[in-house]
DSSP file (Angstrom, degrees, kcal/mol; ACC not computed):
  #  RESIDUE AA STRUCTURE BP1 BP2  ACC     N-H-->O    O-->H-N    N-H-->O    O-->H-N    TCO  KAPPA ALPHA  PHI   PSI    X-CA   Y-CA   Z-CA
    1    1 A X     >        0   0    0      0, 0.0     4,-1.8     0, 0.0     5,-0.1   0.000 360.0 360.0 360.0 -38.5  -48.6   27.5  -27.9
    2    2 A X  H  >  +     0   0    0      1,-0.2     4,-2.1     2,-0.2     5,-0.1   0.906 360.0  51.2 -64.0 -41.2  -45.9   29.7  -26.4
    3    3 A X  H  > S+     0   0    0      1,-0.2     4,-2.3     2,-0.2    -1,-0.2   0.876 107.7  52.8 -64.1 -37.1  -45.8   27.5  -23.2
    4    4 A X  H  > S+     0   0    0      1,-0.2     4,-2.2     2,-0.2    -1,-0.2   0.879 107.9  52.1 -64.5 -37.1  -45.5   24.4  -25.3
    5    5 A X  H  X S+     0   0    0     -4,-1.8     4,-2.5     2,-0.2    -2,-0.2   0.902 108.6  50.1 -64.5 -41.7  -42.5   26.0  -27.1
    6    6 A X  H  X S+     0   0    0     -4,-2.1     4,-2.6     2,-0.2    -2,-0.2   0.933 110.6  49.7 -60.1 -46.6  -40.9   26.8  -23.8
    7    7 A X  H  X S+     0   0    0     -4,-2.3     4,-1.9     1,-0.2    -2,-0.2   0.903 111.6  48.9 -61.2 -42.1  -41.4   23.2  -22.6
    8    8 A X  H  X S+     0   0    0     -4,-2.2     4,-1.9     2,-0.2    -1,-0.2   0.935 112.1  47.6 -63.1 -47.2  -39.9   21.8  -25.8
    9    9 A X  H  X S+     0   0    0     -4,-2.5     4,-1.8     1,-0.2    -2,-0.2   0.885 109.7  53.4 -63.9 -38.7  -36.8   24.1  -25.7
   10   10 A X  H  X S+     0   0    0     -4,-2.6     4,-1.3     1,-0.2    -1,-0.2   0.908 108.8  49.3 -62.3 -41.4  -36.2   23.2  -22.0
   11   11 A X  H  X S+     0   0    0     -4,-1.9     4,-1.1     1,-0.2    -1,-0.2   0.878 110.7  50.9 -64.7 -36.8  -36.2   19.5  -22.9
   12   12 A X  H  X S+     0   0    0     -4,-1.9     4,-2.9     1,-0.2     5,-0.3   0.819 100.9  64.0 -70.6 -30.4  -33.8   20.2  -25.7
   13   13 A X  H  X S+     0   0    0     -4,-1.8     4,-3.0     1,-0.2     5,-0.5   0.941 104.3  43.7 -60.0 -49.7  -31.4   22.1  -23.4
   14   14 A X  H  X S+     0   0    0     -4,-1.3     4,-0.8     1,-0.2    -1,-0.2   0.830 115.9  49.7 -68.8 -29.0  -30.6   19.1  -21.2
   15   15 A X  H  < S+     0   0    0     -4,-1.1    -2,-0.2    -5,-0.2    -1,-0.2   0.923 119.9  34.9 -71.1 -44.3  -30.2   16.9  -24.3
   16   16 A X  H  < S+     0   0    0     -4,-2.9    -2,-0.2     1,-0.1    -3,-0.2   0.877 135.9  18.8 -80.4 -39.3  -27.9   19.3  -26.1
   17   17 A X  H  < S+     0   0    0     -4,-3.0    20,-0.3    -5,-0.3    -3,-0.2   0.429  99.4 109.5-114.3  -1.2  -25.9   20.8  -23.3
   18   18 A X     <  -     0   0    0     -4,-0.8     2,-0.3    -5,-0.5    18,-0.2  -0.289  49.1-152.1 -80.3 161.5  -26.4   18.3  -20.5
   19   19 A X  E     -A   35   0A   0     16,-3.0    16,-2.2    14,-0.0     2,-0.4  -0.906  33.1 -96.2-123.6 155.9  -24.0   15.9  -18.9
   20   20 A X  E     +A   34   0A   0     -2,-0.3    64,-0.5    14,-0.2     2,-0.3  -0.587  50.7 174.7 -74.4 129.7  -24.8   12.6  -17.2
   21   21 A X  E     -AB  33  83A   0     12,-2.9    12,-2.2    -2,-0.4     2,-0.6  -0.890  31.7-127.6-130.2 161.6  -25.1   13.1  -13.4
   22   22 A X  E     -AB  32  82A   0     60,-2.4    60,-2.1    -2,-0.3     2,-0.5  -0.966  22.7-161.2-108.6 120.5  -26.0   10.9  -10.4
   23   23 A X  E     -AB  31  81A   0      8,-3.2     8,-2.6    -2,-0.6     2,-0.5  -0.906   8.3-169.9-103.3 124.7  -28.7   12.5   -8.3
   24   24 A X  E     - B   0  80A   0     56,-3.1    56,-2.5    -2,-0.5     2,-0.4  -0.956  10.7-156.4-121.9 118.9  -28.9   11.0   -4.8
   25   25 A X    >   -     0   0    0     -2,-0.5     3,-2.7     4,-0.4    54,-0.1  -0.743  44.8 -90.1 -85.9 137.6  -31.7   11.9   -2.3
   26   26 A X  T 3  S+     0   0    0     -2,-0.4     3,-0.1     1,-0.3    -1,-0.1  -0.230 113.9   9.6 -50.6 124.3  -30.7   11.3    1.3
   27   27 A X  T 3  S+     0   0    0      1,-0.3    -1,-0.3    -3,-0.0     2,-0.3   0.529 114.5  95.3  82.8   6.6  -31.5    7.7    2.2
   28   28 A X  S <  S-     0   0    0     -3,-2.7    -1,-0.3     1,-0.0     2,-0.1  -0.814  80.8 -93.6-125.8 165.6  -32.4    6.7   -1.4
   29   29 A X        -     0   0    0     -2,-0.3    -4,-0.4     1,-0.1    -6,-0.0  -0.483  51.7 -98.9 -73.5 148.4  -30.6    5.0   -4.3
   30   30 A X        -     0   0    0     -6,-0.2     2,-0.4    -2,-0.1    -6,-0.2  -0.315  31.3-147.4 -67.8 152.9  -29.0    7.3   -6.9
   31   31 A X  E     -A   23   0A   0     -8,-2.6    -8,-3.2    -3,-0.1     2,-0.4  -0.979   9.4-135.3-120.9 133.4  -30.8    8.2  -10.1
   32   32 A X  E     +A   22   0A   0     -2,-0.4     2,-0.3   -10,-0.2   -10,-0.2  -0.763  40.4 148.2 -88.5 130.8  -28.9    8.8  -13.4
   33   33 A X  E     -A   21   0A   0    -12,-2.2   -12,-2.9    -2,-0.4     2,-0.4  -0.948  47.5 -98.1-151.7 171.0  -30.2   11.9  -15.4
   34   34 A X  E     +A   20   0A   0     -2,-0.3    28,-0.5   -14,-0.2     2,-0.3  -0.806  44.1 168.9 -95.0 135.1  -29.0   14.6  -17.7
   35   35 A X  E     -AC  19  61A   0    -16,-2.2   -16,-3.0    -2,-0.4     2,-0.5  -0.974  27.9-134.2-144.6 157.3  -28.3   18.1  -16.2
   36   36 A X  E     - C   0  60A   0     24,-2.2    24,-3.2    -2,-0.3   -18,-0.1  -0.957  24.6-122.9-115.8 124.0  -26.7   21.3  -17.3
   37   37 A X  E     - C   0  59A   0     -2,-0.5    22,-0.2   -20,-0.3     2,-0.1  -0.458  41.4-169.6 -63.2 135.6  -24.2   23.1  -15.1
   38   38 A X  E     -     0   0A   0     20,-3.6    -1,-0.1     1,-0.3    21,-0.0  -0.082  24.4 -31.3-112.5-151.5  -25.5   26.7  -14.5
   39   39 A X  E     -     0   0A   0     18,-0.1    19,-1.1     1,-0.1     2,-0.4   0.036  46.7-132.5 -65.0 168.0  -24.5   30.1  -13.1
   40   40 A X  E     - C   0  57A   0     17,-0.2     2,-0.4    15,-0.0    17,-0.2  -0.987  16.5-174.1-124.1 137.2  -22.1   30.9  -10.3
   41   41 A X  E >   - C   0  56A   0     15,-2.8    15,-1.3    -2,-0.4     3,-1.3  -0.845   5.7-174.6-133.2  95.0  -23.0   33.3   -7.5
   42   42 A X  T 3  S+     0   0    0     -2,-0.4    -1,-0.1     1,-0.2    15,-0.1   0.622  81.9  59.4 -68.8 -10.8  -20.1   34.0   -5.1
   43   43 A X  T 3  S+     0   0    0     13,-0.1    -1,-0.2     2,-0.0    12,-0.1   0.631  82.5 101.3 -91.2 -14.2  -22.2   36.1   -2.7
   44   44 A X    <   -     0   0    0     -3,-1.3     2,-0.3    12,-0.1    12,-0.1  -0.290  50.0-170.4 -73.4 155.6  -24.8   33.4   -1.9
   45   45 A X        -     0   0    0      8,-0.1    53,-0.5    10,-0.1     2,-0.2  -0.970  27.7 -99.6-142.9 159.0  -24.7   31.4    1.4
   46   46 A X  B     -H   97   0B   0      6,-0.5     6,-0.4    -2,-0.3    51,-0.2  -0.492  21.0-144.3 -75.5 145.6  -26.4   28.4    2.9
   47   47 A X        +     0   0    0     49,-0.9     4,-0.1    -2,-0.2    -1,-0.1   0.213  63.7 111.9 -97.2  15.5  -29.3   29.2    5.4
   48   48 A X  S    S-     0   0    0      2,-0.3     4,-0.0    48,-0.2    47,-0.0   0.025  91.7 -80.6 -73.8-171.2  -28.5   26.2    7.6
   49   49 A X  S    S+     0   0    0      1,-0.1     2,-0.5     2,-0.1    -1,-0.1   0.831 121.8  48.7 -66.3 -32.4  -27.2   26.5   11.2
   50   50 A X  S    S-     0   0    0      2,-0.0    -2,-0.3     0, 0.0     2,-0.2  -0.945  92.2-126.6-109.8 126.0  -23.6   27.1   10.0
   51   51 A X        -     0   0    0     -2,-0.5     2,-0.5    -4,-0.1    -4,-0.1  -0.475  19.4-146.8 -73.9 135.9  -23.2   29.7    7.3
   52   52 A X        -     0   0    0     -6,-0.4    -6,-0.5    -2,-0.2    -1,-0.0  -0.888  13.8-170.9-106.5 129.9  -21.4   28.6    4.2
   53   53 A X        +     0   0    0     -2,-0.5     2,-0.2    -8,-0.1    -8,-0.1  -0.244  47.0 118.8-112.6  42.8  -19.2   31.1    2.3
   54   54 A X  S    S-     0   0    0      1,-0.1     2,-0.4   -10,-0.1    -2,-0.1  -0.577  76.7 -84.1 -99.4 167.2  -18.5   28.9   -0.7
   55   55 A X        -     0   0    0     -2,-0.2    64,-0.6    64,-0.1     2,-0.4  -0.584  43.7-147.5 -71.4 128.0  -19.4   29.6   -4.3
   56   56 A X  E     +CD  41 118A   0    -15,-1.3   -15,-2.8    -2,-0.4     2,-0.2  -0.836  22.2 174.2 -98.2 134.5  -22.9   28.5   -5.0
   57   57 A X  E     -CD  40 117A   0     60,-2.7    60,-2.8    -2,-0.4     2,-0.3  -0.735  20.8-122.7-128.2-179.7  -23.8   27.2   -8.5
   58   58 A X  E     - D   0 116A   0    -19,-1.1   -20,-3.6    -2,-0.2     2,-0.4  -0.904   4.4-153.8-125.6 152.0  -26.8   25.6  -10.2
   59   59 A X  E     -CD  37 115A   0     56,-1.6    56,-2.9    -2,-0.3     2,-0.5  -1.000  21.0-140.8-118.5 128.1  -27.6   22.4  -12.0
   60   60 A X  E     +CD  36 114A   0    -24,-3.2   -24,-2.2    -2,-0.4     2,-0.4  -0.796  29.5 174.3 -90.9 125.3  -30.5   22.7  -14.5
   61   61 A X  E     -CD  35 113A   0     52,-2.6    52,-3.0    -2,-0.5     2,-0.4  -0.976  38.5-109.2-134.2 141.0  -32.6   19.6  -14.4
   62   62 A X  E >   - D   0 112A   0    -28,-0.5     3,-2.0    -2,-0.4     4,-0.4  -0.585  28.8-137.5 -66.4 126.3  -35.9   18.6  -16.1
   63   63 A X  G >  S+     0   0    0     48,-2.6     3,-1.7    -2,-0.4    10,-0.3   0.826 101.1  64.7 -57.2 -33.4  -38.4   18.6  -13.3
   64   64 A X  G 3  S+     0   0    0     47,-0.5     3,-0.3     1,-0.3    -1,-0.3   0.717  91.0  65.8 -64.5 -19.7  -39.9   15.3  -14.7
   65   65 A X  G <  S+     0   0    0     -3,-2.0     2,-0.5     1,-0.2    -1,-0.3   0.655  94.2  61.0 -76.5 -14.5  -36.6   13.6  -13.9
   66   66 A X  S <  S+     0   0    0     -3,-1.7     7,-3.2    -4,-0.4     2,-0.3  -0.554  81.9 114.5-111.7  65.8  -37.2   14.1  -10.2
   67   67 A X  E     -J   72   0C   0     -2,-0.5     2,-0.3    -3,-0.3     5,-0.2  -0.911  40.3-170.1-130.1 157.6  -40.4   12.1   -9.7
   68   68 A X  E >  S-J   71   0C   0      3,-2.3     3,-1.8    -2,-0.3    -2,-0.0  -0.947  78.1  -4.5-147.7 127.6  -41.4    9.0   -7.8
   69   69 A X  T 3  S-     0   0    0     -2,-0.3     3,-0.1     1,-0.3    -1,-0.0   0.810 130.1 -57.2  60.3  29.9  -44.7    7.3   -8.1
   70   70 A X  T 3  S+     0   0    0      1,-0.3     2,-0.4     0, 0.0    -1,-0.3   0.434 114.4 114.9  81.9  -0.7  -45.9   10.0  -10.4
   71   71 A X  E <   -J   68   0C   0     -3,-1.8    -3,-2.3     2,-0.0     2,-0.3  -0.857  69.3-119.8-105.7 138.2  -45.3   12.7   -7.8
   72   72 A X  E     -J   67   0C   0     -2,-0.4     2,-0.7    -5,-0.2    -5,-0.3  -0.574  22.4-155.4 -73.4 132.4  -42.7   15.5   -8.2
   73   73 A X        -     0   0    0     -7,-3.2     3,-0.1    -2,-0.3    -1,-0.0  -0.913  11.8-143.1-110.4 105.7  -40.0   15.4   -5.5
   74   74 A X        -     0   0    0     -2,-0.7    29,-0.0     1,-0.1   -11,-0.0  -0.336  33.9 -90.1 -65.9 149.7  -38.4   18.8   -5.1
   75   75 A X        -     0   0    0      1,-0.1     2,-0.3   -50,-0.0    27,-0.2  -0.296  46.4-148.2 -56.9 141.7  -34.7   18.8   -4.3
   76   76 A X    >   -     0   0    0     -3,-0.1     3,-2.4    26,-0.1    18,-0.2  -0.875  24.6 -93.1-117.0 148.5  -34.0   18.6   -0.6
   77   77 A X  T 3  S+     0   0    0     -2,-0.3    18,-0.2     1,-0.3   -51,-0.1  -0.360 114.6  29.2 -56.1 130.3  -31.1   20.1    1.5
   78   78 A X  T 3  S+     0   0    0     16,-2.2    -1,-0.3     1,-0.4    17,-0.1   0.193  86.5 127.4  99.0 -15.4  -28.4   17.5    1.7
   79   79 A X    <   -     0   0    0     -3,-2.4    15,-2.8   -53,-0.1    -1,-0.4  -0.273  49.3-141.1 -62.2 162.9  -29.2   15.7   -1.5
   80   80 A X  E     -BE  24  93A   0    -56,-2.5   -56,-3.1    13,-0.2     2,-0.4  -0.951  17.6-159.4-134.7 154.4  -26.2   15.3   -3.8
   81   81 A X  E     -BE  23  92A   0     11,-2.3    11,-3.1    -2,-0.3     2,-0.4  -0.999  12.1-169.3-127.0 128.6  -25.2   15.5   -7.4
   82   82 A X  E     +BE  22  91A   0    -60,-2.1   -60,-2.4    -2,-0.4     2,-0.3  -0.959  15.3 158.4-119.8 141.7  -22.1   13.8   -8.7
   83   83 A X  E     -BE  21  90A   0      7,-2.1     7,-3.5    -2,-0.4     2,-0.6  -0.980  40.5-120.4-153.4 158.1  -20.7   14.4  -12.2
   84   84 A X  E     - E   0  89A   0    -64,-0.5     2,-0.5    -2,-0.3     5,-0.2  -0.943  33.8-179.1-105.2 117.1  -17.5   14.1  -14.2
   85   85 A X  E >   - E   0  88A   0      3,-2.6     3,-1.5    -2,-0.6    -2,-0.0  -0.971  69.9 -11.1-120.6 121.4  -16.5   17.5  -15.6
   86   86 A X  T 3  S-     0   0    0     -2,-0.5    -1,-0.2     1,-0.3     3,-0.1   0.837 130.1 -55.2  60.6  32.4  -13.4   17.8  -17.7
   87   87 A X  T 3  S+     0   0    0      1,-0.2     2,-0.5    -3,-0.1    -1,-0.3   0.501 116.8 112.7  81.0   3.5  -12.3   14.3  -16.8
   88   88 A X  E <   -E   85   0A   0     -3,-1.5    -3,-2.6     2,-0.0     2,-0.3  -0.939  67.9-127.2-114.8 127.6  -12.5   15.1  -13.0
   89   89 A X  E     -E   84   0A   0     -2,-0.5     2,-0.3    -5,-0.2    -5,-0.3  -0.563  33.0-171.6 -71.1 129.9  -15.1   13.6  -10.7
   90   90 A X  E     -E   83   0A   0     -7,-3.5    -7,-2.1    -2,-0.3     2,-0.4  -0.931  14.0-154.8-126.2 149.1  -17.0   16.3   -8.8
   91   91 A X  E     -E   82   0A   0     -2,-0.3    29,-2.6    -9,-0.2    30,-0.7  -0.991  10.6-168.7-126.8 130.7  -19.5   16.1   -5.9
   92   92 A X  E     -EF  81 119A   0    -11,-3.1   -11,-2.3    -2,-0.4     2,-0.5  -0.931  10.3-147.0-122.6 142.4  -22.1   18.8   -5.2
   93   93 A X  E     -EF  80 118A   0     25,-2.7    25,-1.9    -2,-0.4     2,-0.3  -0.927  20.9-123.1-111.1 129.8  -24.3   19.3   -2.2
   94   94 A X  E     - F   0 117A   0    -15,-2.8   -16,-2.2    -2,-0.5     2,-0.3  -0.543  38.1-176.9 -71.7 131.5  -27.8   20.7   -2.5
   95   95 A X        -     0   0    0     21,-2.0     2,-0.3    -2,-0.3    21,-0.3  -0.880  27.1-113.4-129.3 158.8  -28.2   23.8   -0.2
   96   96 A X        -     0   0    0     -2,-0.3   -49,-0.9     6,-0.1     2,-0.4  -0.732  27.6-160.1 -87.2 139.5  -31.0   26.3    0.8
   97   97 A X  B >>  -HI  46 101B   0      4,-1.5     4,-3.0    -2,-0.3     3,-2.2  -0.959  32.1 -95.3-118.1 143.2  -30.6   29.9   -0.4
   98   98 A X  T 34 S+     0   0    0    -53,-0.5   -53,-0.0    -2,-0.4   -52,-0.0  -0.301 108.6   2.9 -55.8 129.5  -32.4   32.8    1.2
   99   99 A X  T 34 S+     0   0    0      1,-0.1    -1,-0.3    -2,-0.0    -3,-0.0   0.416 133.7  56.3  77.1  -2.8  -35.6   33.6   -0.6
  100  100 A X  T X4 S-     0   0    0     -3,-2.2     3,-0.7     1,-0.1    -2,-0.2   0.610  80.5-157.8-131.0 -28.6  -35.1   30.7   -3.0
  101  101 A X  B 3<  -I   97   0B   0     -4,-3.0    -4,-1.5     1,-0.2    -1,-0.1  -0.506  61.8 -34.2  77.4-149.2  -34.8   27.5   -1.1
  102  102 A X  T 3  S-     0   0    0    -27,-0.2    14,-2.7    -6,-0.2     2,-0.3   0.653 125.2  -1.5 -84.8 -16.1  -33.1   24.5   -2.7
  103  103 A X  E <   -G  115   0A   0     -3,-0.7     2,-0.3    12,-0.2    12,-0.2  -0.968  55.2-150.5-159.9 171.0  -34.3   25.3   -6.2
  104  104 A X  E     -G  114   0A   0     10,-1.4    10,-3.1    -2,-0.3     2,-0.3  -0.982  28.9-112.1-146.7 149.3  -36.4   27.5   -8.4
  105  105 A X  E     -G  113   0A   0     -2,-0.3     8,-0.2     8,-0.2     3,-0.0  -0.622  20.3-150.4 -78.0 143.3  -38.3   26.9  -11.6
  106  106 A X  S    S+     0   0    0      6,-2.7     2,-0.3    -2,-0.3     7,-0.1   0.528  71.0  23.5 -93.2  -6.2  -36.7   28.7  -14.6
  107  107 A X  S >  S-     0   0    0      5,-0.4     3,-1.2     1,-0.0     5,-0.1  -0.944  83.3 -98.4-153.9 170.2  -39.8   29.3  -16.6
  108  108 A X  T 3  S+     0   0    0     -2,-0.3  -105,-0.1     1,-0.3    -1,-0.0   0.737 116.5  60.4 -67.0 -24.2  -43.6   29.6  -16.5
  109  109 A X  T 3  S-     0   0    0   -106,-0.1    -1,-0.3     1,-0.0  -106,-0.0   0.624  96.2-139.9 -79.7 -11.9  -44.1   25.9  -17.6
  110  110 A X    <   +     0   0    0     -3,-1.2    -2,-0.1     2,-0.1     3,-0.1   0.856  66.1 122.8  52.9  40.0  -42.2   24.7  -14.5
  111  111 A X        +     0   0    0      1,-0.2   -48,-2.6   -48,-0.1   -47,-0.5   0.636  64.4  50.2 -99.6 -18.6  -40.5   22.0  -16.6
  112  112 A X  E     -D   62   0A   0    -50,-0.3    -6,-2.7   -49,-0.1    -5,-0.4  -0.980  67.9-167.8-125.3 129.1  -36.9   23.1  -15.8
  113  113 A X  E     -DG  61 105A   0    -52,-3.0   -52,-2.6    -2,-0.4     2,-0.7  -0.910  17.0-142.0-118.1 146.1  -35.5   23.7  -12.3
  114  114 A X  E     -DG  60 104A   0    -10,-3.1   -10,-1.4    -2,-0.4     2,-0.5  -0.924  21.3-154.5-103.4 113.7  -32.3   25.2  -11.2
  115  115 A X  E     -DG  59 103A   0    -56,-2.9   -56,-1.6    -2,-0.7     2,-0.4  -0.784  12.2-131.3 -95.0 127.4  -31.0   23.3   -8.2
  116  116 A X  E     +D   58   0A   0    -14,-2.7   -21,-2.0    -2,-0.5     2,-0.3  -0.644  38.7 162.6 -81.9 127.4  -28.7   25.3   -5.8
  117  117 A X  E     -DF  57  94A   0    -60,-2.8   -60,-2.7    -2,-0.4     2,-0.4  -0.940  32.9-142.7-140.3 159.6  -25.5   23.5   -4.9
  118  118 A X  E     -DF  56  93A   0    -25,-1.9   -25,-2.7    -2,-0.3     2,-0.7  -0.959  31.5-116.4-118.3 147.1  -22.0   23.9   -3.5
  119  119 A X  E     + F   0  92A   0    -64,-0.6     3,-0.3    -2,-0.4   -27,-0.3  -0.720  31.4 177.4 -81.9 114.9  -19.0   22.0   -4.8
  120  120 A X    >   +     0   0    0    -29,-2.6     3,-0.7    -2,-0.7   -28,-0.2   0.297  58.2  94.8-101.5   9.9  -17.8   19.8   -2.0
  121  121 A X  T 3  S+     0   0    0    -30,-0.7    -1,-0.2     1,-0.2   -29,-0.1   0.816  86.8  47.1 -66.9 -31.3  -15.0   18.2   -4.2
  122  122 A X  T 3         0   0    0     -3,-0.3    -1,-0.2     1,-0.2    -2,-0.1   0.443 360.0 360.0 -92.5  -0.7  -12.4   20.7   -2.9
  123  123 A X    <         0   0    0     -3,-0.7    -1,-0.2    -4,-0.0    -2,-0.1   0.502 360.0 360.0 -72.2 360.0  -13.3   20.5    0.8
């Protein structure tokens, strides 16, 4: 019963606090979904060949929104999220973080994922 409560609250979070975003997987058409801007971690860096020293933030997304053919598709490095925040169009790039990868589930039900991104709007 507790897990069902977590799943319900997670679904309500993106409905109540989410904004419409376009999620684009490299080589695929964009998908419109609701997501919640999350924390900021100025110490994090990308684990790619060139180290990135930008502020890393998260977008909270319902895991069910990132599926194709009934299979869950985890966020991949290089995917992008675009959103309008405060009237300004912003573009975010999905990145790998040490020990975490491109995302992490935020709860035991694995219904909500926190996707690691950098804001590339200011580049």
